[in-house]
N, C-alpha and C positions, 0 to 999 in steps of 0.2 A: 507925981504917984499915980493920981488918984485918978488921969482920962484913961494912961494905958492901961489899972484896973479898967477901965470903963471902957473900952474897949474890947480889948478881951470876955471879956466874959459879955456884950454883943455882939461879939464875931457865933465863937463859943455856941450860944444860945437860937441862933439866924441852924447854923450848922446840923446842931436838933430839932432846928424844926423842921429846916431841909427837909432832912433825912429819915422824920416820923412820917410827913408827907409821901416820900421819897417809896415810903414801903407800904400806906396806907393806897397808894396807887396799885402797886406791887400786889394788894392782898384779894386787891377787889379785882383783878383780869383788866388793870389796862393796857399793861404790859407783852399780851400775851399772844400780841401775832404771830402766828411760824410767817410765815407772807409781807419781806414786804416788797412798796410794790413796784421796784425798777425790775424784783422774780416772776410776780402776776403780768408783769407789758409780757414777756418774754413766751410764756402758758400758748396756745390753740384757743381758739374759741370755737369751738365748734358750731355756736350762731354764722358766723362769721366765716369757716367754715365751706357746712353745708350752699353755703351761698355761691363760693364759688367755684365751686365745681359744679352748682346746675350751671 
């Protein structure tokens, strides 16, 4: 029974740690990028477009 209590405490504390780290990253702006690389590649580059036109 003691090992069960220990495993519950460890799993809850790990969950709380990961939740804290997530909110810390969110507060620092790590997840603020609006465009993903997949969307960014679909936009036209002005430099490349000018080279193709001339």
